N, CA, C, O and the ligand as a Tripos MOL2 file, in Angstrom:
@<TRIPOS>MOLECULE
protein
  233   231    59     0     0
PROTEIN
NO_CHARGES

@<TRIPOS>ATOM
      1 N        -156.2940    8.3460   12.7220 N.3       1 MET1
      2 CA       -155.1950    8.1130   13.6760 C.3       1 MET1
      3 C        -154.4240    6.8540   13.2740 C.2       1 MET1
      4 O        -154.9680    5.7500   13.2880 O.2       1 MET1
      5 N        -153.1810    7.0330   12.9260 N.am      2 ALA2
      6 CA       -152.3620    5.8990   12.5170 C.3       2 ALA2
      7 C        -151.6340    5.3170   13.7180 C.2       2 ALA2
      8 O        -151.1060    6.0400   14.5630 O.2       2 ALA2
      9 N        -151.6200    4.0030   13.7700 N.am      3 GLU3
     10 CA       -150.9310    3.3190   14.8600 C.3       3 GLU3
     11 C        -149.5680    2.8250   14.3910 C.2       3 GLU3
     12 O        -149.3980    2.4020   13.2480 O.2       3 GLU3
     13 N        -148.6080    2.8890   15.3010 N.am      4 CYS4
     14 CA       -147.2660    2.4210   15.0050 C.3       4 CYS4
     15 C        -147.3020    0.9440   14.6100 C.2       4 CYS4
     16 O        -147.8880    0.1170   15.3080 O.2       4 CYS4
     17 N        -146.6710    0.6320   13.4920 N.am      5 THR5
     18 CA       -146.6460   -0.7510   13.0130 C.3       5 THR5
     19 C        -145.9350   -1.6620   14.0040 C.2       5 THR5
     20 O        -146.2300   -2.8550   14.0760 O.2       5 THR5
     21 N        -145.0190   -1.1150   14.7510 N.am      6 TYR6
     22 CA       -144.2410   -1.9400   15.6760 C.3       6 TYR6
     23 C        -144.8950   -2.0630   17.0450 C.2       6 TYR6
     24 O        -145.1080   -3.1790   17.5180 O.2       6 TYR6
     25 N        -145.2240   -0.9340   17.7010 N.am      7 CYS7
     26 CA       -145.6880   -0.9910   19.0940 C.3       7 CYS7
     27 C        -147.1620   -0.6580   19.2450 C.2       7 CYS7
     28 O        -147.7230   -0.8580   20.3220 O.2       7 CYS7
     29 N        -147.8140   -0.1520   18.1890 N.am      8 GLY8
     30 CA       -149.2420    0.0900   18.2400 C.3       8 GLY8
     31 C        -149.6550    1.4190   18.8480 C.2       8 GLY8
     32 O        -150.8500    1.6960   18.9530 O.2       8 GLY8
     33 N        -148.6970    2.2510   19.2530 N.am      9 CYS9
     34 CA       -149.0230    3.5660   19.7890 C.3       9 CYS9
     35 C        -149.4160    4.5160   18.6540 C.2       9 CYS9
     36 O        -148.9720    4.3430   17.5190 O.2       9 CYS9
     37 N        -150.2500    5.5220   18.9570 N.am     10 PRO10
     38 CA       -150.5630    6.5320   17.9340 C.3      10 PRO10
     39 C        -149.2980    7.2880   17.5320 C.2      10 PRO10
     40 O        -148.6500    7.9140   18.3700 O.2      10 PRO10
     41 N        -148.9560    7.2250   16.2570 N.am     11 VAL11
     42 CA       -147.6960    7.8260   15.8240 C.3      11 VAL11
     43 C        -147.7020    9.3480   15.8920 C.2      11 VAL11
     44 O        -146.6460    9.9710   16.0110 O.2      11 VAL11
     45 N        -148.9050    9.9560   15.8160 N.am     12 GLU12
     46 CA       -148.9720   11.4130   15.8350 C.3      12 GLU12
     47 C        -148.4880   12.0050   17.1640 C.2      12 GLU12
     48 O        -148.1650   13.1900   17.2380 O.2      12 GLU12
     49 N        -148.4400   11.1720   18.2130 N.am     13 ALA13
     50 CA       -147.9980   11.6420   19.5140 C.3      13 ALA13
     51 C        -146.4770   11.7760   19.5810 C.2      13 ALA13
     52 O        -145.9350   12.2890   20.5600 O.2      13 ALA13
     53 N        -145.8010   11.3150   18.5420 N.am     14 HIS14
     54 CA       -144.3360   11.3170   18.5550 C.3      14 HIS14
     55 C        -143.8370   12.0400   17.3000 C.2      14 HIS14
     56 O        -144.4580   13.0030   16.8490 O.2      14 HIS14
     57 N        -142.7500   11.5880   16.7530 N.am     15 GLU15
     58 CA       -142.2750   12.1250   15.4740 C.3      15 GLU15
     59 C        -142.3690   11.0060   14.4560 C.2      15 GLU15
     60 O        -141.4200   10.2440   14.2740 O.2      15 GLU15
     61 N        -143.5120   10.9050   13.7910 N.am     16 PRO16
     62 CA       -143.7860    9.7340   12.9730 C.3      16 PRO16
     63 C        -142.8490    9.5870   11.7820 C.2      16 PRO16
     64 O        -142.4150   10.5630   11.1700 O.2      16 PRO16
     65 N        -142.5570    8.3250   11.4820 N.am     17 VAL17
     66 CA       -141.7660    7.9660   10.3100 C.3      17 VAL17
     67 C        -142.6520    7.0780    9.4480 C.2      17 VAL17
     68 O        -143.1370    6.0420    9.9010 O.2      17 VAL17
     69 N        -142.8600    7.4930    8.2000 N.am     18 PHE18
     70 CA       -143.6980    6.7120    7.3040 C.3      18 PHE18
     71 C        -142.8370    5.9400    6.3220 C.2      18 PHE18
     72 O        -141.8540    6.4500    5.7830 O.2      18 PHE18
     73 N        -143.2330    4.7030    6.1070 N.am     19 LEU19
     74 CA       -142.4660    3.8190    5.2330 C.3      19 LEU19
     75 C        -143.3470    3.3850    4.0760 C.2      19 LEU19
     76 O        -144.4780    2.9460    4.2840 O.2      19 LEU19
     77 N        -142.8390    3.5040    2.8660 N.am     20 SER20
     78 CA       -143.5870    3.0730    1.6910 C.3      20 SER20
     79 C        -142.8600    1.9410    0.9920 C.2      20 SER20
     80 O        -141.6690    2.0370    0.6950 O.2      20 SER20
     81 N        -143.5900    0.8710    0.7340 N.am     21 GLU21
     82 CA       -143.0240   -0.2630    0.0180 C.3      21 GLU21
     83 C        -143.6820   -0.4160   -1.3470 C.2      21 GLU21
     84 O        -143.5240   -1.4420   -2.0080 O.2      21 GLU21
     85 N        -144.4190    0.6110   -1.7650 N.am     22 THR22
     86 CA       -145.1140    0.5460   -3.0410 C.3      22 THR22
     87 C        -144.5810    1.6290   -3.9790 C.2      22 THR22
     88 O        -144.1380    2.6830   -3.5230 O.2      22 THR22
     89 N        -144.6250    1.3700   -5.3020 N.am     23 PRO23
     90 CA       -144.0930    2.3400   -6.2750 C.3      23 PRO23
     91 C        -144.7980    3.6790   -6.2550 C.2      23 PRO23
     92 O        -144.1870    4.6960   -6.5840 O.2      23 PRO23
     93 N        -146.0670    3.7110   -5.8800 N.am     24 ASP24
     94 CA       -146.8010    4.9710   -5.9120 C.3      24 ASP24
     95 C        -146.5860    5.8120   -4.6550 C.2      24 ASP24
     96 O        -147.1360    6.9060   -4.5310 O.2      24 ASP24
     97 N        -145.7930    5.3000   -3.7380 N.am     25 GLY25
     98 CA       -145.4340    6.0790   -2.5670 C.3      25 GLY25
     99 C        -146.4690    6.0980   -1.4660 C.2      25 GLY25
    100 O        -146.3410    6.8710   -0.5160 O.2      25 GLY25
    101 N        -147.5030    5.2590   -1.5680 N.am     26 LYS26
    102 CA       -148.5110    5.2150   -0.5070 C.3      26 LYS26
    103 C        -147.9240    4.5430    0.7220 C.2      26 LYS26
    104 O        -147.3690    3.4490    0.6190 O.2      26 LYS26
    105 N        -148.0370    5.1800    1.8900 N.am     27 PRO27
    106 CA       -147.4600    4.5890    3.0990 C.3      27 PRO27
    107 C        -148.0450    3.2300    3.4160 C.2      27 PRO27
    108 O        -149.2640    3.0570    3.4150 O.2      27 PRO27
    109 N        -147.1800    2.2620    3.6880 N.am     28 THR28
    110 CA       -147.6220    0.9170    4.0320 C.3      28 THR28
    111 C        -147.3410    0.5980    5.4900 C.2      28 THR28
    112 O        -147.8170   -0.4070    6.0180 O.2      28 THR28
    113 N        -146.5610    1.4610    6.1410 N.am     29 ALA29
    114 CA       -146.2470    1.2650    7.5460 C.3      29 ALA29
    115 C        -145.8550    2.6030    8.1370 C.2      29 ALA29
    116 O        -145.3720    3.4860    7.4300 O.2      29 ALA29
    117 N        -146.0630    2.7510    9.4420 N.am     30 GLN30
    118 CA       -145.6760    3.9780   10.1080 C.3      30 GLN30
    119 C        -145.1690    3.6570   11.5010 C.2      30 GLN30
    120 O        -145.5820    2.6740   12.1150 O.2      30 GLN30
    121 N        -144.2840    4.4820   11.9870 N.am     31 PHE31
    122 CA       -143.6290    4.2220   13.2710 C.3      31 PHE31
    123 C        -143.5560    5.5070   14.0850 C.2      31 PHE31
    124 O        -143.5250    6.6050   13.5290 O.2      31 PHE31
    125 N        -143.5300    5.3580   15.4160 N.am     32 CYS32
    126 CA       -143.4310    6.5040   16.3190 C.3      32 CYS32
    127 C        -142.2030    7.3470   15.9890 C.2      32 CYS32
    128 O        -142.2490    8.5770   15.9820 O.2      32 CYS32
    129 N        -141.1060    6.6470   15.7160 N.am     33 ASN33
    130 CA       -139.8230    7.2970   15.5080 C.3      33 ASN33
    131 C        -138.8740    6.2690   14.8940 C.2      33 ASN33
    132 O        -139.2640    5.1370   14.6060 O.2      33 ASN33
    133 N        -137.6340    6.6800   14.7030 N.am     34 TYR34
    134 CA       -136.6830    5.7630   14.0770 C.3      34 TYR34
    135 C        -136.3430    4.5860   14.9900 C.2      34 TYR34
    136 O        -135.8990    3.5440   14.5080 O.2      34 TYR34
    137 N        -136.5440    4.7350   16.2910 N.am     35 GLY35
    138 CA       -136.3080    3.6250   17.2070 C.3      35 GLY35
    139 C        -137.2350    2.4610   16.9270 C.2      35 GLY35
    140 O        -136.8010    1.3110   16.8630 O.2      35 GLY35
    141 N        -138.5290    2.7670   16.7580 N.am     36 CYS36
    142 CA       -139.4970    1.7070   16.4450 C.3      36 CYS36
    143 C        -139.2420    1.1520   15.0520 C.2      36 CYS36
    144 O        -139.3850   -0.0500   14.8280 O.2      36 CYS36
    145 N        -138.8690    2.0110   14.1210 N.am     37 LEU37
    146 CA       -138.5610    1.5380   12.7710 C.3      37 LEU37
    147 C        -137.3930    0.5630   12.8070 C.2      37 LEU37
    148 O        -137.4420   -0.5000   12.1870 O.2      37 LEU37
    149 N        -136.3530    0.9260   13.5280 N.am     38 SER38
    150 CA       -135.1740    0.0710   13.6350 C.3      38 SER38
    151 C        -135.5100   -1.2500   14.3130 C.2      38 SER38
    152 O        -135.0610   -2.3090   13.8720 O.2      38 SER38
    153 N        -136.2950   -1.1920   15.3790 N.am     39 ALA39
    154 CA       -136.6900   -2.4010   16.0960 C.3      39 ALA39
    155 C        -137.5290   -3.3110   15.2050 C.2      39 ALA39
    156 O        -137.3800   -4.5330   15.2280 O.2      39 ALA39
    157 N        -138.4130   -2.6970   14.4220 N.am     40 HIS40
    158 CA       -139.2480   -3.4770   13.5160 C.3      40 HIS40
    159 C        -138.3910   -4.1750   12.4650 C.2      40 HIS40
    160 O        -138.6210   -5.3410   12.1430 O.2      40 HIS40
    161 N        -137.4080   -3.4640   11.9370 N.am     41 ILE41
    162 CA       -136.5120   -4.0460   10.9310 C.3      41 ILE41
    163 C        -135.7610   -5.2380   11.5220 C.2      41 ILE41
    164 O        -135.6280   -6.2760   10.8740 O.2      41 ILE41
    165 N        -135.2710   -5.0860   12.7550 N.am     42 ASP42
    166 CA       -134.5640   -6.1890   13.3970 C.3      42 ASP42
    167 C        -135.4860   -7.3820   13.6110 C.2      42 ASP42
    168 O        -135.1120   -8.5200   13.3270 O.2      42 ASP42
    169 N        -136.6960   -7.1210   14.1150 N.am     43 ASP43
    170 CA       -137.6500   -8.1950   14.3860 C.3      43 ASP43
    171 C        -138.0300   -8.9540   13.1250 C.2      43 ASP43
    172 O        -138.1680  -10.1770   13.1380 O.2      43 ASP43
    173 N        -138.1980   -8.2080   12.0320 N.am     44 ALA44
    174 CA       -138.6910   -8.8130   10.7950 C.3      44 ALA44
    175 C        -137.5600   -9.3360    9.9180 C.2      44 ALA44
    176 O        -137.8050   -9.8690    8.8350 O.2      44 ALA44
    177 N        -136.3190   -9.1830   10.3850 N.am     45 ASP45
    178 CA       -135.1640   -9.6290    9.5950 C.3      45 ASP45
    179 C        -135.1520   -8.9970    8.2070 C.2      45 ASP45
    180 O        -134.7680   -9.6330    7.2260 O.2      45 ASP45
    181 N        -135.5800   -7.7350    8.1400 N.am     46 LEU46
    182 CA       -135.6360   -7.0560    6.8550 C.3      46 LEU46
    183 C        -134.2480   -6.7060    6.3290 C.2      46 LEU46
    184 O        -134.0970   -6.3200    5.1700 O.2      46 LEU46
    185 N        -133.2380   -6.8430    7.1820 N.am     47 THR47
    186 CA       -131.8790   -6.5280    6.7260 C.3      47 THR47
    187 C        -131.2440   -7.7140    6.0270 C.2      47 THR47
    188 O        -130.1670   -7.5830    5.4450 O.2      47 THR47
    189 N        -131.8960   -8.8800    6.0730 N.am     48 THR48
    190 CA       -131.3910  -10.0430    5.3480 C.3      48 THR48
    191 C        -132.2250  -10.2590    4.0930 C.2      48 THR48
    192 O        -133.4200   -9.9640    4.0730 O.2      48 THR48
    193 N        -131.5960  -10.7700    3.0590 N.am     49 GLY49
    194 CA       -132.3140  -11.0890    1.8460 C.3      49 GLY49
    195 C        -132.6210   -9.8790    0.9790 C.2      49 GLY49
    196 O        -133.4070   -9.9880    0.0390 O.2      49 GLY49
    197 N        -132.0210   -8.7260    1.2700 N.am     50 THR50
    198 CA       -132.2410   -7.5550    0.4370 C.3      50 THR50
    199 C        -131.2930   -7.5640   -0.7530 C.2      50 THR50
    200 O        -130.3140   -8.3110   -0.7770 O.2      50 THR50
    201 N        -131.5890   -6.7450   -1.7160 N.am     51 ALA51
    202 CA       -130.8300   -6.7600   -2.9690 C.3      51 ALA51
    203 C        -129.3520   -6.4630   -2.7510 C.2      51 ALA51
    204 O        -128.4990   -7.0300   -3.4330 O.2      51 ALA51
    205 N        -129.0440   -5.5790   -1.8070 N.am     52 CYS52
    206 CA       -127.6520   -5.1870   -1.6210 C.3      52 CYS52
    207 C        -126.8690   -6.2330   -0.8390 C.2      52 CYS52
    208 O        -125.6430   -6.1620   -0.7590 O.2      52 CYS52
    209 N        -127.5680   -7.1950   -0.2670 N.am     53 GLU53
    210 CA       -126.8900   -8.2540    0.4840 C.3      53 GLU53
    211 C        -127.1870   -9.6080   -0.1430 C.2      53 GLU53
    212 O        -127.1900  -10.6310    0.5410 O.2      53 GLU53
    213 N        -127.4320   -9.6070   -1.4240 N.am     54 TRP54
    214 CA       -127.8530  -10.8160   -2.1190 C.3      54 TRP54
    215 C        -126.7590  -11.8850   -2.0690 C.2      54 TRP54
    216 O        -125.5830  -11.6110   -2.3090 O.2      54 TRP54
    217 N        -127.1780  -13.0990   -1.7520 N.am     55 SER55
    218 CA       -126.2320  -14.2020   -1.6830 C.3      55 SER55
    219 C        -126.6990  -15.3370   -2.5850 C.2      55 SER55
    220 O        -127.8570  -15.7410   -2.4920 O.2      55 SER55
    221 N        -125.8500  -15.8600   -3.4460 N.am     56 PRO56
    222 CA       -126.2660  -16.9180   -4.3800 C.3      56 PRO56
    223 C        -126.6120  -18.2200   -3.6740 C.2      56 PRO56
    224 O        -127.3210  -19.0510   -4.2420 O.2      56 PRO56
    225 N        -126.1400  -18.4160   -2.4740 N.am     57 THR57
    226 CA       -126.4040  -19.6570   -1.7600 C.3      57 THR57
    227 C        -127.6080  -19.5360   -0.8330 C.2      57 THR57
    228 O        -128.0630  -20.5370   -0.2800 O.2      57 THR57
    229 N        -128.1340  -18.3150   -0.6560 N.am     58 GLY58
    230 CA       -129.2740  -18.1040    0.2300 C.3      58 GLY58
    231 C        -128.8350  -18.2550    1.6590 C.2      58 GLY58
    232 O        -129.6480  -18.1160    2.5730 O.2      58 GLY58
    233 ZN       -143.8280    2.7080   18.1090 Zn       59 ZN59
@<TRIPOS>BOND
     1     1     2 1
     2     2     3 1
     3     3     4 2
     4     3     5 am
     5     5     6 1
     6     6     7 1
     7     7     8 2
     8     7     9 am
     9     9    10 1
    10    10    11 1
    11    11    12 2
    12    11    13 am
    13    13    14 1
    14    14    15 1
    15    15    16 2
    16    15    17 am
    17    17    18 1
    18    18    19 1
    19    19    20 2
    20    19    21 am
    21    21    22 1
    22    22    23 1
    23    23    24 2
    24    23    25 am
    25    25    26 1
    26    26    27 1
    27    27    28 2
    28    27    29 am
    29    29    30 1
    30    30    31 1
    31    31    32 2
    32    31    33 am
    33    33    34 1
    34    34    35 1
    35    35    36 2
    36    35    37 am
    37    37    38 1
    38    38    39 1
    39    39    40 2
    40    39    41 am
    41    41    42 1
    42    42    43 1
    43    43    44 2
    44    43    45 am
    45    45    46 1
    46    46    47 1
    47    47    48 2
    48    47    49 am
    49    49    50 1
    50    50    51 1
    51    51    52 2
    52    51    53 am
    53    53    54 1
    54    54    55 1
    55    55    56 2
    56    55    57 am
    57    57    58 1
    58    58    59 1
    59    59    60 2
    60    59    61 am
    61    61    62 1
    62    62    63 1
    63    63    64 2
    64    63    65 am
    65    65    66 1
    66    66    67 1
    67    67    68 2
    68    67    69 am
    69    69    70 1
    70    70    71 1
    71    71    72 2
    72    71    73 am
    73    73    74 1
    74    74    75 1
    75    75    76 2
    76    75    77 am
    77    77    78 1
    78    78    79 1
    79    79    80 2
    80    79    81 am
    81    81    82 1
    82    82    83 1
    83    83    84 2
    84    83    85 am
    85    85    86 1
    86    86    87 1
    87    87    88 2
    88    87    89 am
    89    89    90 1
    90    90    91 1
    91    91    92 2
    92    91    93 am
    93    93    94 1
    94    94    95 1
    95    95    96 2
    96    95    97 am
    97    97    98 1
    98    98    99 1
    99    99   100 2
   100    99   101 am
   101   101   102 1
   102   102   103 1
   103   103   104 2
   104   103   105 am
   105   105   106 1
   106   106   107 1
   107   107   108 2
   108   107   109 am
   109   109   110 1
   110   110   111 1
   111   111   112 2
   112   111   113 am
   113   113   114 1
   114   114   115 1
   115   115   116 2
   116   115   117 am
   117   117   118 1
   118   118   119 1
   119   119   120 2
   120   119   121 am
   121   121   122 1
   122   122   123 1
   123   123   124 2
   124   123   125 am
   125   125   126 1
   126   126   127 1
   127   127   128 2
   128   127   129 am
   129   129   130 1
   130   130   131 1
   131   131   132 2
   132   131   133 am
   133   133   134 1
   134   134   135 1
   135   135   136 2
   136   135   137 am
   137   137   138 1
   138   138   139 1
   139   139   140 2
   140   139   141 am
   141   141   142 1
   142   142   143 1
   143   143   144 2
   144   143   145 am
   145   145   146 1
   146   146   147 1
   147   147   148 2
   148   147   149 am
   149   149   150 1
   150   150   151 1
   151   151   152 2
   152   151   153 am
   153   153   154 1
   154   154   155 1
   155   155   156 2
   156   155   157 am
   157   157   158 1
   158   158   159 1
   159   159   160 2
   160   159   161 am
   161   161   162 1
   162   162   163 1
   163   163   164 2
   164   163   165 am
   165   165   166 1
   166   166   167 1
   167   167   168 2
   168   167   169 am
   169   169   170 1
   170   170   171 1
   171   171   172 2
   172   171   173 am
   173   173   174 1
   174   174   175 1
   175   175   176 2
   176   175   177 am
   177   177   178 1
   178   178   179 1
   179   179   180 2
   180   179   181 am
   181   181   182 1
   182   182   183 1
   183   183   184 2
   184   183   185 am
   185   185   186 1
   186   186   187 1
   187   187   188 2
   188   187   189 am
   189   189   190 1
   190   190   191 1
   191   191   192 2
   192   191   193 am
   193   193   194 1
   194   194   195 1
   195   195   196 2
   196   195   197 am
   197   197   198 1
   198   198   199 1
   199   199   200 2
   200   199   201 am
   201   201   202 1
   202   202   203 1
   203   203   204 2
   204   203   205 am
   205   205   206 1
   206   206   207 1
   207   207   208 2
   208   207   209 am
   209   209   210 1
   210   210   211 1
   211   211   212 2
   212   211   213 am
   213   213   214 1
   214   214   215 1
   215   215   216 2
   216   215   217 am
   217   217   218 1
   218   218   219 1
   219   219   220 2
   220   219   221 am
   221   221   222 1
   222   222   223 1
   223   223   224 2
   224   223   225 am
   225   225   226 1
   226   226   227 1
   227   227   228 2
   228   227   229 am
   229   229   230 1
   230   230   231 1
   231   231   232 2
@<TRIPOS>SUBSTRUCTURE
     1 MET1         2 RESIDUE 1 A MET
     2 ALA2         6 RESIDUE 1 A ALA
     3 GLU3        10 RESIDUE 1 A GLU
     4 CYS4        14 RESIDUE 1 A CYS
     5 THR5        18 RESIDUE 1 A THR
     6 TYR6        22 RESIDUE 1 A TYR
     7 CYS7        26 RESIDUE 1 A CYS
     8 GLY8        30 RESIDUE 1 A GLY
     9 CYS9        34 RESIDUE 1 A CYS
    10 PRO10       38 RESIDUE 1 A PRO
    11 VAL11       42 RESIDUE 1 A VAL
    12 GLU12       46 RESIDUE 1 A GLU
    13 ALA13       50 RESIDUE 1 A ALA
    14 HIS14       54 RESIDUE 1 A HIS
    15 GLU15       58 RESIDUE 1 A GLU
    16 PRO16       62 RESIDUE 1 A PRO
    17 VAL17       66 RESIDUE 1 A VAL
    18 PHE18       70 RESIDUE 1 A PHE
    19 LEU19       74 RESIDUE 1 A LEU
    20 SER20       78 RESIDUE 1 A SER
    21 GLU21       82 RESIDUE 1 A GLU
    22 THR22       86 RESIDUE 1 A THR
    23 PRO23       90 RESIDUE 1 A PRO
    24 ASP24       94 RESIDUE 1 A ASP
    25 GLY25       98 RESIDUE 1 A GLY
    26 LYS26      102 RESIDUE 1 A LYS
    27 PRO27      106 RESIDUE 1 A PRO
    28 THR28      110 RESIDUE 1 A THR
    29 ALA29      114 RESIDUE 1 A ALA
    30 GLN30      118 RESIDUE 1 A GLN
    31 PHE31      122 RESIDUE 1 A PHE
    32 CYS32      126 RESIDUE 1 A CYS
    33 ASN33      130 RESIDUE 1 A ASN
    34 TYR34      134 RESIDUE 1 A TYR
    35 GLY35      138 RESIDUE 1 A GLY
    36 CYS36      142 RESIDUE 1 A CYS
    37 LEU37      146 RESIDUE 1 A LEU
    38 SER38      150 RESIDUE 1 A SER
    39 ALA39      154 RESIDUE 1 A ALA
    40 HIS40      158 RESIDUE 1 A HIS
    41 ILE41      162 RESIDUE 1 A ILE
    42 ASP42      166 RESIDUE 1 A ASP
    43 ASP43      170 RESIDUE 1 A ASP
    44 ALA44      174 RESIDUE 1 A ALA
    45 ASP45      178 RESIDUE 1 A ASP
    46 LEU46      182 RESIDUE 1 A LEU
    47 THR47      186 RESIDUE 1 A THR
    48 THR48      190 RESIDUE 1 A THR
    49 GLY49      194 RESIDUE 1 A GLY
    50 THR50      198 RESIDUE 1 A THR
    51 ALA51      202 RESIDUE 1 A ALA
    52 CYS52      206 RESIDUE 1 A CYS
    53 GLU53      210 RESIDUE 1 A GLU
    54 TRP54      214 RESIDUE 1 A TRP
    55 SER55      218 RESIDUE 1 A SER
    56 PRO56      222 RESIDUE 1 A PRO
    57 THR57      226 RESIDUE 1 A THR
    58 GLY58      230 RESIDUE 1 A GLY
    59 ZN59       233 GROUP 0 **** ****
C-alpha cells in the first residue's frame, strides 16, 4: 500500500499519479491525484531552479 507523498493517504483509493526522478523509471513519489502532485510541487518550490527556468544570478 503506497501512501501519498503529500497528504499520506493510500493512493490506491484515488487515481494515483506516480512520479519518477530516477533514470531507471522507478517511482520515487506517488500522489492521490494531480491535485496532491500540484500542491506538493508548490510546497517544495520544485518549479524554481529547474533547467527550463535557469537563472545565472540564482
Ligand atoms: Zn494525497
